[in-house]
All heavy atoms as an XYZ file, in Angstrom:
861
protein
N      56.454    -24.452     24.036
C      57.607    -24.497     23.123
C      57.221    -25.328     21.898
O      56.735    -26.429     22.018
C      58.829    -25.073     23.814
C      59.994    -25.210     22.798
C      59.260    -24.230     25.002
N      57.523    -24.755     20.749
C      57.293    -25.484     19.486
C      58.609    -25.709     18.806
O      59.432    -24.768     18.733
C      56.314    -24.687     18.580
C      56.019    -25.363     17.236
C      54.896    -24.659     16.526
N      54.565    -25.315     15.234
C      54.894    -24.834     14.054
N      55.575    -23.714     13.984
N      54.552    -25.493     12.957
N      58.802    -26.920     18.296
C      60.073    -27.297     17.669
C      59.759    -27.719     16.238
O      58.885    -28.546     16.003
C      60.754    -28.404     18.446
C      61.021    -28.141     19.900
C      61.528    -29.425     20.575
C      62.010    -27.020     20.092
N      60.537    -27.218     15.292
C      60.386    -27.585     13.887
C      61.710    -27.983     13.322
O      62.655    -27.169     13.284
C      59.781    -26.424     13.068
C      59.657    -26.833     11.599
C      58.409    -26.000     13.621
N      61.817    -29.223     12.871
C      63.053    -29.760     12.303
C      63.056    -29.580     10.793
O      62.009    -29.564     10.158
C      63.284    -31.236     12.639
C      63.289    -31.557     14.098
C      61.998    -32.198     14.576
O      60.972    -31.852     13.997
O      62.022    -33.028     15.498
N      64.259    -29.485     10.249
C      64.420    -29.456      8.802
C      65.827    -29.977      8.468
O      66.664    -30.075      9.364
C      64.181    -28.066      8.231
O      65.123    -27.167      8.796
N      66.043    -30.261      7.225
C      67.370    -30.628      6.746
C      67.587    -32.090      6.452
O      68.694    -32.456      5.994
N      66.611    -32.914      6.717
C      66.772    -34.305      6.434
C      66.743    -34.578      4.953
O      66.510    -33.672      4.137
N      67.050    -35.809      4.554
C      67.016    -36.133      3.141
C      67.760    -37.445      2.875
O      68.059    -38.236      3.783
N      68.011    -37.665      1.597
C      68.690    -38.889      1.123
C      70.120    -38.539      0.764
O      70.348    -37.571      0.028
C      67.965    -39.471     -0.057
C      68.616    -40.670     -0.794
C      68.707    -41.857      0.139
C      67.835    -41.000     -2.059
N      71.070    -39.272      1.244
C      72.481    -39.006      0.977
C      73.215    -40.332      0.862
O      72.797    -41.319      1.451
C      73.113    -38.117      2.073
C      73.127    -38.838      3.427
C      74.475    -37.606      1.703
N      74.281    -40.316      0.092
C      75.108    -41.528     -0.040
C      76.005    -41.667      1.174
O      76.341    -40.668      1.832
C      75.913    -41.489     -1.329
C      75.107    -41.673     -2.570
C      76.012    -41.770     -3.810
O      77.104    -41.286     -3.851
N      75.522    -42.479     -4.841
N      76.408    -42.872      1.422
C      77.356    -43.117      2.529
C      78.628    -42.270      2.314
O      79.120    -42.156      1.194
C      77.702    -44.611      2.591
N      79.067    -41.717      3.437
C      80.233    -40.818      3.390
C      79.845    -39.370      3.212
O      80.703    -38.454      3.336
N      78.593    -39.097      2.890
C      78.174    -37.736      2.696
C      77.813    -37.039      3.980
O      78.014    -37.571      5.077
N      77.286    -35.822      3.827
C      76.967    -34.980      4.965
C      75.558    -34.401      4.853
O      75.062    -34.180      3.747
C      77.959    -33.828      5.078
O      79.301    -34.301      5.251
N      74.981    -34.100      5.989
C      73.726    -33.377      6.079
C      73.790    -32.484      7.319
O      74.519    -32.834      8.280
C      72.533    -34.314      6.253
C      72.033    -35.072      5.005
C      70.939    -36.066      5.405
C      71.520    -34.117      3.968
N      73.038    -31.401      7.288
C      72.927    -30.559      8.491
C      71.448    -30.435      8.840
O      70.663    -29.936      8.037
C      73.534    -29.200      8.305
C      73.611    -28.412      9.596
C      74.403    -27.128      9.482
N      73.586    -25.990      9.073
C      73.776    -24.747      9.455
N      74.768    -24.475     10.279
N      72.995    -23.776      8.995
N      71.131    -30.862     10.022
C      69.742    -30.741     10.523
C      69.598    -29.444     11.333
O      70.574    -29.028     12.024
C      69.382    -31.942     11.415
C      69.529    -33.315     10.777
C      69.032    -34.380     11.785
C      68.802    -33.436      9.491
N      68.439    -28.874     11.240
C      68.142    -27.670     12.004
C      66.896    -27.917     12.853
O      65.971    -28.623     12.437
C      67.907    -26.455     11.107
O      69.053    -26.176     10.341
N      66.877    -27.315     14.027
C      65.696    -27.375     14.876
C      65.412    -25.942     15.354
O      66.190    -25.394     16.131
C      65.913    -28.286     16.075
S      64.570    -28.249     17.313
N      64.320    -25.383     14.872
C      63.965    -24.020     15.253
C      62.921    -24.071     16.388
O      61.897    -24.738     16.245
C      63.412    -23.275     14.041
N      63.239    -23.389     17.445
C      62.334    -23.349     18.628
C      61.603    -21.994     18.655
O      62.153    -20.966     18.340
C      63.131    -23.527     19.891
N      60.344    -22.066     19.067
C      59.553    -20.864     19.251
C      58.712    -21.025     20.513
O      58.553    -22.092     21.054
C      58.672    -20.579     18.016
O      57.807    -21.644     17.782
N      58.143    -19.924     20.958
C      57.361    -19.935     22.166
C      58.205    -19.556     23.395
O      59.056    -18.650     23.298
N      58.051    -20.256     24.458
C      58.773    -19.963     25.712
C      60.213    -20.497     25.689
O      60.554    -21.288     26.536
C      57.985    -20.504     26.903
O      56.701    -19.979     26.937
N      60.966    -20.030     24.744
C      62.318    -20.577     24.578
C      63.229    -20.187     25.741
O      64.234    -20.864     25.987
C      62.937    -20.104     23.258
O      62.912    -18.688     23.237
C      62.161    -20.628     22.075
N      62.888    -19.137     26.472
C      63.720    -18.726     27.578
C      63.747    -19.781     28.687
O      64.634    -19.814     29.515
C      63.191    -17.418     28.178
C      61.763    -17.516     28.704
C      61.501    -17.943     30.023
C      60.683    -17.246     27.891
C      60.218    -18.057     30.499
C      59.394    -17.369     28.357
C      59.178    -17.762     29.656
N      62.752    -20.674     28.656
C      62.631    -21.679     29.698
C      63.400    -22.960     29.390
O      63.485    -23.873     30.239
C      61.166    -22.015     29.922
O      60.627    -22.698     28.759
N      63.986    -23.035     28.210
C      64.658    -24.265     27.802
C      65.994    -24.413     28.520
O      66.819    -23.500     28.510
C      64.832    -24.285     26.260
C      63.516    -24.329     25.571
C      65.700    -25.514     25.878
C      63.621    -24.236     24.055
N      66.185    -25.593     29.082
C      67.440    -25.894     29.752
C      68.311    -26.817     28.893
O      69.500    -26.619     28.758
C      67.159    -26.627     31.058
C      68.387    -27.199     31.744
O      69.432    -26.593     31.721
N      68.237    -28.364     32.339
N      67.667    -27.790     28.293
C      68.426    -28.794     27.522
C      67.782    -28.976     26.159
O      66.539    -28.993     26.065
C      68.395    -30.153     28.271
O      69.064    -29.999     29.528
C      69.084    -31.245     27.437
N      68.596    -29.117     25.151
C      68.084    -29.418     23.800
C      68.933    -30.557     23.261
O      70.137    -30.643     23.521
C      68.159    -28.197     22.871
C      67.211    -27.121     23.191
S      67.127    -25.833     21.903
C      66.206    -26.688     20.604
N      68.282    -31.363     22.483
C      69.030    -32.490     21.935
C      68.384    -33.119     20.698
O      67.253    -32.739     20.322
N      69.110    -34.017     20.088
C      68.632    -34.770     18.939
C      68.536    -36.232     19.322
O      69.464    -36.782     19.935
C      69.559    -34.626     17.750
C      69.516    -33.270     17.113
C      70.346    -32.218     17.344
C      68.586    -32.855     16.116
N      69.995    -31.153     16.570
C      68.926    -31.517     15.789
C      67.537    -33.423     15.460
C      68.231    -30.747     14.866
C      66.810    -32.670     14.538
C      67.165    -31.367     14.243
N      67.420    -36.831     18.907
C      67.239    -38.264     19.092
C      66.953    -38.863     17.726
O      66.563    -38.117     16.775
C      66.059    -38.567     20.018
C      66.344    -38.242     21.473
C      66.469    -36.950     21.927
C      66.452    -39.305     22.399
C      66.755    -36.679     23.274
C      66.702    -39.028     23.745
C      66.840    -37.761     24.175
O      67.101    -37.471     25.477
N      67.094    -40.137     17.607
C      66.724    -40.780     16.331
C      66.074    -42.116     16.623
O      66.322    -42.768     17.637
C      67.957    -40.970     15.447
C      68.989    -41.949     15.952
C      70.240    -41.934     15.054
N      71.259    -42.873     15.471
C      72.477    -42.960     14.940
N      72.811    -42.140     13.921
N      73.349    -43.834     15.397
N      65.267    -42.532     15.658
C      64.586    -43.828     15.784
C      64.526    -44.501     14.418
O      63.940    -43.943     13.468
C      63.132    -43.609     16.335
C      62.440    -44.908     16.662
C      61.176    -44.683     17.423
O      60.619    -43.578     17.505
N      60.730    -45.728     18.081
N      65.176    -45.634     14.360
C      65.141    -46.432     13.145
C      63.974    -47.405     13.232
O      63.513    -47.768     14.343
C      66.464    -47.181     13.010
N      63.492    -47.892     12.129
C      62.384    -48.858     12.132
C      62.641    -50.052     12.991
O      63.713    -50.673     12.875
C      62.220    -49.219     10.661
C      62.756    -48.065      9.930
C      63.900    -47.557     10.747
N      61.721    -50.349     13.897
C      61.872    -51.525     14.717
C      62.840    -51.357     15.911
O      63.069    -52.311     16.675
N      63.325    -50.124     16.080
C      64.252    -49.869     17.193
C      63.718    -48.796     18.088
O      62.852    -48.009     17.723
C      65.618    -49.477     16.645
C      66.330    -50.578     15.872
C      67.753    -50.170     15.537
C      68.474    -51.305     14.800
N      69.896    -50.936     14.488
N      64.272    -48.740     19.292
C      63.882    -47.711     20.255
C      64.525    -46.379     19.880
O      65.605    -46.326     19.253
C      64.281    -48.097     21.650
C      63.465    -49.242     22.253
C      63.798    -49.461     23.707
O      64.900    -49.186     24.173
N      62.815    -49.959     24.460
N      63.849    -45.300     20.272
C      64.411    -43.972     20.071
C      65.667    -43.814     20.961
O      65.655    -44.204     22.133
C      63.399    -42.916     20.437
C      63.781    -41.508     20.011
C      62.608    -40.548     20.144
N      61.485    -40.899     19.301
C      60.440    -40.104     19.105
N      60.328    -38.935     19.761
N      59.422    -40.469     18.312
N      66.744    -43.286     20.378
C      67.963    -43.148     21.108
C      68.510    -41.743     21.033
O      68.328    -41.047     20.048
C      69.027    -44.153     20.565
C      69.414    -43.881     19.139
C      70.521    -44.843     18.662
O      71.008    -45.658     19.426
O      70.921    -44.672     17.472
N      69.270    -41.366     22.078
C      69.907    -40.077     22.078
C      71.052    -40.074     21.097
O      71.871    -40.974     21.057
C      70.449    -39.770     23.486
C      71.280    -38.522     23.618
C      70.422    -37.265     23.449
C      71.984    -38.485     24.966
N      71.114    -38.984     20.321
C      72.240    -38.775     19.387
C      73.219    -37.789     19.987
O      74.406    -38.065     20.093
C      71.763    -38.269     18.012
C      72.941    -37.972     17.120
C      70.835    -39.280     17.367
N      72.684    -36.626     20.412
C      73.521    -35.591     21.000
C      72.635    -34.622     21.733
O      71.486    -34.457     21.403
C      74.327    -34.861     19.897
N      73.201    -33.951     22.757
C      72.431    -33.020     23.514
C      73.298    -31.930     24.109
O      74.489    -32.166     24.429
C      71.671    -33.719     24.656
N      72.735    -30.727     24.217
C      73.366    -29.643     24.911
C      72.607    -29.455     26.211
O      71.388    -29.252     26.230
C      73.335    -28.324     24.087
C      74.122    -28.490     22.793
C      73.853    -27.186     24.917
C      74.084    -27.238     21.923
N      73.358    -29.500     27.320
C      72.736    -29.534     28.645
C      73.044    -28.236     29.365
O      74.103    -27.653     29.168
C      73.255    -30.771     29.414
C      72.924    -32.048     28.675
C      72.648    -30.808     30.812
C      73.607    -33.284     29.183
N      72.150    -27.841     30.200
C      72.336    -26.694     31.101
C      72.646    -25.433     30.268
O      73.600    -24.709     30.571
C      73.458    -26.943     32.086
C      73.079    -27.981     33.087
O      71.925    -28.188     33.430
N      74.103    -28.673     33.578
N      71.846    -25.214     29.256
C      71.987    -23.995     28.484
C      73.199    -23.897     27.630
O      73.532    -22.814     27.111
N      73.945    -24.998     27.482
C      75.147    -24.950     26.657
C      76.418    -25.254     27.374
O      77.463    -25.295     26.806
N      76.320    -25.546     28.665
C      77.504    -25.831     29.442
C      78.154    -27.173     29.095
O      79.390    -27.332     29.211
N      77.377    -28.104     28.709
C      77.865    -29.459     28.435
C      77.224    -30.005     27.166
O      76.028    -29.824     26.954
C      77.506    -30.419     29.610
O      78.052    -29.895     30.803
C      78.105    -31.785     29.356
N      78.019    -30.644     26.334
C      77.514    -31.300     25.159
C      77.878    -32.788     25.213
O      79.016    -33.106     25.544
C      78.096    -30.691     23.870
O      77.848    -29.277     23.858
C      77.463    -31.328     22.619
N      76.911    -33.632     24.965
C      77.164    -35.080     25.001
C      76.766    -35.693     23.686
O      75.856    -35.249     23.015
C      76.430    -35.705     26.189
O      76.806    -37.050     26.326
C      74.925    -35.616     26.011
N      77.484    -36.761     23.330
C      77.236    -37.465     22.082
C      77.138    -38.952     22.351
O      77.816    -39.522     23.239
C      78.365    -37.231     21.070
C      78.507    -35.824     20.603
C      79.355    -34.923     21.282
C      77.802    -35.372     19.472
C      79.491    -33.634     20.851
C      77.944    -34.065     19.038
C      78.791    -33.198     19.723
O      78.932    -31.911     19.267
N      76.328    -39.635     21.540
C      76.318    -41.090     21.550
C      77.673    -41.553     20.991
O      78.262    -40.942     20.093
C      75.180    -41.636     20.682
N      78.157    -42.681     21.483
C      79.458    -43.182     21.030
C      79.477    -43.412     19.555
O      80.479    -43.253     18.898
C      79.779    -44.508     21.788
C      80.115    -44.275     23.242
O      80.438    -43.097     23.589
O      80.112    -45.232     24.000
N      78.315    -43.825     18.988
C      78.256    -44.139     17.571
C      78.433    -42.981     16.669
O      78.666    -43.169     15.476
C      76.930    -44.850     17.287
O      75.842    -43.986     17.639
N      78.286    -41.753     17.188
C      78.412    -40.578     16.309
C      79.576    -39.675     16.699
O      79.830    -38.698     16.009
C      77.101    -39.767     16.316
C      75.892    -40.648     15.988
C      76.873    -39.071     17.661
N      80.260    -39.993     17.750
C      81.399    -39.172     18.179
C      82.419    -39.062     17.041
O      82.784    -40.041     16.436
C      82.048    -39.714     19.439
C      81.294    -39.489     20.710
C      81.985    -40.066     21.902
C      81.206    -39.794     23.172
N      81.827    -40.465     24.358
N      82.884    -37.831     16.828
C      83.873    -37.611     15.789
C      83.266    -37.369     14.429
O      83.968    -36.965     13.489
N      81.990    -37.671     14.258
C      81.321    -37.493     12.965
C      80.218    -36.440     13.009
O      79.984    -35.707     12.046
C      80.703    -38.831     12.520
C      81.667    -39.937     12.342
C      81.012    -41.188     11.690
N      79.940    -41.713     12.515
C      78.702    -41.881     12.074
N      78.353    -41.512     10.883
N      77.773    -42.414     12.874
N      79.514    -36.308     14.121
C      78.402    -35.369     14.284
C      78.855    -34.268     15.218
O      79.584    -34.507     16.174
C      77.190    -36.070     14.892
C      76.524    -37.056     13.974
C      77.109    -37.507     12.800
C      75.270    -37.560     14.319
C      76.442    -38.410     11.962
C      74.596    -38.458     13.505
C      75.185    -38.884     12.354
N      78.376    -33.063     14.926
C      78.659    -31.908     15.767
C      77.357    -31.149     16.031
O      76.649    -30.817     15.118
C      79.663    -30.944     15.126
O      80.863    -31.686     14.833
C      79.976    -29.798     16.047
N      77.094    -30.933     17.336
C      75.908    -30.217     17.763
C      76.284    -28.793     18.075
O      77.322    -28.529     18.698
C      75.344    -30.898     19.016
C      74.060    -30.390     19.602
C      72.928    -30.519     18.619
C      73.735    -31.096     20.923
N      75.442    -27.874     17.618
C      75.699    -26.437     17.931
C      74.339    -25.749     18.145
O      73.295    -26.289     17.760
C      76.495    -25.743     16.836
O      75.793    -25.794     15.595
N      74.401    -24.587     18.740
C      73.162    -23.885     19.062
C      73.392    -22.426     18.854
O      74.378    -21.866     19.309
C      72.758    -24.187     20.516
C      71.473    -23.558     20.967
C      71.119    -24.077     22.388
N      69.950    -23.389     22.935
C      69.423    -23.669     24.147
N      69.960    -24.612     24.870
N      68.387    -22.998     24.548
N      72.459    -21.776     18.148
C      72.470    -20.327     17.969
C      71.384    -19.773     18.877
O      70.195    -19.752     18.515
C      72.204    -20.006     16.466
C      72.313    -18.538     16.189
O      72.155    -17.700     17.110
O      72.565    -18.176     15.033
N      71.776    -19.286     20.020
C      70.772    -18.832     20.997
C      70.029    -17.598     20.490
O      68.840    -17.449     20.791
C      71.472    -18.507     22.321
C      71.941    -19.741     23.056
O      71.303    -20.794     22.947
N      73.052    -19.670     23.720
N      70.670    -16.748     19.706
C      70.020    -15.562     19.233
C      68.874    -15.884     18.285
O      67.875    -15.152     18.205
C      71.050    -14.684     18.509
N      69.023    -17.014     17.586
C      67.982    -17.463     16.626
C      67.135    -18.594     17.151
O      66.279    -19.121     16.460
C      68.627    -17.884     15.305
C      69.347    -16.707     14.570
C      69.892    -17.166     13.252
C      70.583    -15.997     12.520
N      71.151    -16.413     11.193
N      67.410    -18.995     18.395
C      66.681    -20.097     19.006
C      66.682    -21.344     18.120
O      65.616    -21.998     17.951
C      65.204    -19.702     19.304
C      65.142    -18.618     20.377
O      65.842    -18.686     21.382
N      64.309    -17.631     20.153
N      67.840    -21.614     17.561
C      67.944    -22.734     16.619
C      69.122    -23.625     17.029
O      70.179    -23.123     17.435
C      68.184    -22.219     15.194
O      67.060    -21.355     14.838
C      68.252    -23.364     14.217
N      68.906    -24.902     16.882
C      69.940    -25.884     17.178
C      70.280    -26.635     15.850
O      69.353    -26.864     15.037
C      69.460    -26.874     18.209
C      70.431    -27.970     18.567
S      69.775    -29.070     19.869
C      68.335    -29.751     19.073
N      71.530    -26.949     15.704
C      71.986    -27.615     14.455
C      72.666    -28.945     14.812
O      73.301    -29.084     15.861
C      72.925    -26.719     13.713
C      72.407    -25.366     13.383
C      72.691    -24.280     14.200
C      71.596    -25.182     12.281
C      72.185    -23.027     13.916
C      71.078    -23.942     11.971
C      71.378    -22.846     12.793
N      72.588    -29.858     13.872
C      73.322    -31.099     13.978
C      74.030    -31.302     12.647
O      73.409    -31.606     11.669
C      72.421    -32.283     14.293
C      73.161    -33.610     14.502
C      74.000    -33.586     15.780
C      72.191    -34.816     14.569
N      75.337    -31.088     12.638
C      76.110    -31.319     11.450
C      76.551    -32.755     11.430
O      77.219    -33.222     12.373
C      77.372    -30.417     11.438
C      78.274    -30.613     10.243
C      77.624    -30.242      8.925
O      76.969    -29.204      8.821
N      77.809    -31.099      7.919
N      76.158    -33.486     10.400
C      76.415    -34.926     10.316
C      77.345    -35.179      9.170
O      76.955    -34.961      8.019
C      75.093    -35.704     10.151
C      74.104    -35.382     11.259
S      72.631    -36.415     11.140
C      71.929    -35.871      9.582
N      78.546    -35.638      9.435
C      79.532    -35.941      8.418
C      79.797    -37.471      8.411
O      79.486    -38.175      9.356
C      80.831    -35.200      8.677
C      80.656    -33.683      8.640
O      79.797    -33.164      7.877
N      81.434    -32.973      9.409
N      80.428    -37.907      7.337
C      80.815    -39.345      7.199
C      79.605    -40.240      7.531
O      79.738    -41.187      8.313
C      81.980    -39.640      8.119
O      83.097    -38.821      7.831
N      78.478    -39.938      6.960
C      77.278    -40.671      7.252
C      77.385    -42.119      6.814
O      78.019    -42.445      5.802
C      76.057    -40.001      6.599
C      75.589    -38.746      7.345
C      74.710    -37.886      6.440
C      74.835    -39.161      8.617
N      76.748    -42.978      7.601
C      76.754    -44.419      7.362
C      75.310    -44.903      7.174
O      74.388    -44.277      7.690
C      77.370    -45.152      8.544
C      78.780    -44.674      8.902
C      79.269    -45.414     10.177
C      80.666    -44.929     10.567
N      81.133    -45.611     11.782
N      75.154    -46.004      6.491
C      73.766    -46.538      6.342
C      73.080    -46.740      7.716
O      71.851    -46.554      7.797
C      73.976    -47.865      5.611
C      75.217    -47.610      4.800
C      76.112    -46.772      5.662
N      73.839    -47.092      8.712
C      73.210    -47.300     10.032
C      72.791    -46.004     10.709
O      72.152    -46.041     11.767
C      74.162    -48.055     10.943
C      75.554    -47.483     11.042
C      76.534    -48.208     10.102
O      76.131    -48.461      8.938
O      77.686    -48.480     10.547
N      73.069    -44.865     10.108
C      72.564    -43.610     10.611
C      71.138    -43.329     10.106
O      70.515    -42.347     10.559
C      73.440    -42.428     10.193
C      74.867    -42.493     10.826
O      74.925    -42.801     12.050
O      75.823    -42.240     10.105
N      70.682    -44.167      9.205
C      69.317    -44.005      8.665
C      68.289    -44.110      9.780
O      68.259    -45.091     10.527
C      69.019    -45.054      7.598
O      69.912    -44.852      6.484
C      67.590    -44.996      7.119
N      67.468    -43.064      9.890
C      66.451    -43.015     10.972
C      65.644    -41.753     10.824
O      66.006    -40.830     10.054
C      67.117    -43.035     12.345
N      64.590    -41.656     11.559
C      63.866    -40.422     11.778
C      64.573    -39.709     12.911
O      64.772    -40.269     13.981
C      62.400    -40.673     12.073
N      64.906    -38.458     12.702
C      65.633    -37.652     13.701
C      64.667    -36.639     14.327
O      63.954    -35.923     13.600
C      66.823    -36.926     13.051
C      67.968    -37.866     12.807
C      67.928    -38.853     11.833
C      69.126    -37.774     13.562
C      68.984    -39.730     11.645
C      70.234    -38.639     13.365
C      70.118    -39.589     12.380
O      71.179    -40.443     12.181
N      64.652    -36.610     15.637
C      63.699    -35.753     16.381
C      64.523    -34.751     17.226
O      65.482    -35.135     17.909
C      62.831    -36.603     17.272
C      61.933    -37.555     16.530
C      62.374    -38.823     16.233
C      60.660    -37.160     16.110
C      61.530    -39.742     15.531
C      59.854    -38.027     15.435
C      60.301    -39.291     15.159
O      59.466    -40.173     14.470
N      63.992    -33.572     17.294
C      64.508    -32.552     18.190
C      63.721    -32.592     19.481
O      62.490    -32.762     19.473
C      64.372    -31.198     17.520
S      64.839    -29.782     18.499
N      64.409    -32.452     20.605
C      63.766    -32.453     21.909
C      64.285    -31.289     22.723
O      65.477    -30.977     22.695
C      64.045    -33.776     22.632
C      63.465    -33.841     24.042
C      63.861    -35.147     24.690
C      63.358    -35.246     26.121
N      63.776    -36.483     26.817
N      63.398    -30.632     23.437
C      63.770    -29.577     24.341
C      63.135    -29.881     25.711
O      62.008    -30.368     25.810
C      63.285    -28.219     23.822
N      63.858    -29.594     26.773
C      63.380    -29.768     28.135
C      63.518    -28.478     28.860
O      64.615    -27.873     28.871
C      64.155    -30.902     28.833
C      63.572    -31.116     30.237
C      64.099    -32.187     28.048
N      62.466    -28.044     29.513
C      62.597    -26.791     30.270
C      63.034    -27.016     31.697
O      63.290    -28.172     32.128
C      61.275    -25.985     30.208
C      60.130    -26.678     30.982
O      60.338    -27.583     31.777
N      58.935    -26.212     30.740
N      63.227    -25.948     32.425
C      63.755    -26.069     33.794
C      62.848    -26.818     34.727
O      63.280    -27.298     35.791
C      64.062    -24.659     34.346
C      65.188    -24.002     33.625
C      65.083    -23.133     32.574
C      66.593    -24.207     33.826
N      66.351    -22.751     32.165
C      67.285    -23.381     32.922
C      67.351    -24.941     34.755
C      68.684    -23.325     32.859
C      68.741    -24.876     34.715
C      69.376    -24.063     33.759
N      61.593    -26.925     34.379
C      60.629    -27.733     35.200
C      60.616    -29.173     34.828
O      59.899    -29.980     35.442
C      59.233    -27.146     35.073
N      61.393    -29.533     33.814
C      61.448    -30.937     33.374
C      60.417    -31.336     32.335
O      60.289    -32.505     32.011
N      59.707    -30.365     31.814
C      58.728    -30.661     30.777
C      59.410    -30.802     29.451
O      60.238    -29.950     29.068
C      57.643    -29.546     30.694
C      56.675    -29.832     29.563
C      56.922    -29.434     32.030
N      59.108    -31.875     28.759
C      59.772    -32.156     27.462
C      58.869    -31.822     26.263
O      57.659    -32.041     26.316
C      60.184    -33.617     27.380
N      59.473    -31.332     25.228
C      58.805    -31.000     23.989
C      59.525    -31.721     22.850
O      60.748    -31.795     22.847
C      58.800    -29.489     23.741
C      58.190    -28.698     24.885
C      58.972    -28.274     25.942
C      56.828    -28.373     24.820
C      58.375    -27.528     26.972
C      56.258    -27.620     25.887
C      57.066    -27.236     26.944
O      56.503    -26.504     27.968
N      58.751    -32.170     21.852
C      59.328    -32.859     20.727
C      58.886    -32.213     19.430
O      57.790    -31.691     19.310
C      58.859    -34.344     20.681
C      59.400    -35.160     21.815
C      58.837    -35.382     23.012
C      60.608    -35.948     21.757
N      59.628    -36.260     23.766
C      60.716    -36.614     23.012
C      61.605    -36.147     20.799
C      61.783    -37.471     23.334
C      62.671    -36.979     21.113
C      62.735    -37.619     22.359
N      59.795    -32.263     18.477
C      59.446    -31.867     17.101
C      58.763    -33.009     16.375
O      58.633    -34.117     16.904
N      58.409    -32.766     15.108
C      57.657    -33.781     14.368
C      58.593    -34.806     13.692
O      58.143    -35.845     13.264
C      56.817    -33.089     13.288
C      57.544    -32.711     12.005
C      58.481    -31.509     12.154
O      58.515    -30.865     13.193
N      59.253    -31.216     11.139
N      59.900    -34.503     13.661
C      60.868    -35.433     13.082
C      61.185    -35.098     11.635
O      60.395    -34.513     10.932
N      62.404    -35.504     11.263
C      62.844    -35.381      9.873
C      63.582    -36.635      9.490
O      64.407    -37.140     10.271
C      63.697    -34.104      9.676
O      64.007    -33.937      8.281
C      65.024    -34.165     10.453
N      63.358    -37.153      8.302
C      63.902    -38.449      7.916
C      65.284    -38.254      7.295
O      65.507    -37.393      6.469
C      62.958    -39.138      6.907
C      63.502    -40.464      6.416
C      63.546    -41.529      7.479
O      62.674    -41.580      8.375
N      64.529    -42.401      7.422
N      66.220    -39.068      7.770
C      67.535    -39.151      7.188
C      67.737    -40.550      6.624
O      67.583    -41.531      7.374
C      68.632    -38.821      8.219
C      70.030    -39.125      7.673
C      68.510    -37.391      8.674
N      68.046    -40.660      5.348
C      68.294    -41.948      4.732
C      69.666    -41.939      4.102
O      69.976    -41.034      3.276
C      67.230    -42.244      3.701
O      65.940    -42.219      4.302
C      67.456    -43.639      3.103
N      70.476    -42.898      4.473
C      71.831    -43.008      3.972
C      71.942    -44.259      3.149
O      71.751    -45.367      3.640
C      72.881    -43.021      5.076
C      74.312    -43.018      4.509
C      72.690    -41.809      6.005
N      72.235    -44.108      1.855
C      72.332    -45.285      0.982
C      73.785    -45.781      0.951
O      74.720    -44.992      1.020
C      71.850    -44.902     -0.419
O      72.667    -43.894     -0.993
N      73.899    -47.072      0.734
C      75.242    -47.695      0.721
C      75.805    -47.694     -0.689
O      75.118    -47.427     -1.663
C      75.175    -49.087      1.268
O      74.257    -49.859      0.560
């Protein structure tokens, strides 16, 4: 499975961005997809994830009500709509996919920078 993220950039606080993660390869094997982020000097953390092929969506408390995760299965693409962005949302955002065997795949990351 290959994952390619896009959509990052520089935005002012209060603005919006939409990240995309396009999957290719053995996409039929994917069980869970999600977004993680890592700020400088901090550990990578879960932002949002779709589990069990779309049956459950979970969000970090810090993004609930502001970020929305969606998935277009026909296009093998996952989206993260980020609204009301805050400077503390600044990080490298990574797409992750896990197949039914528990093997994880990561994208190369896309930078999101929110200015105050």
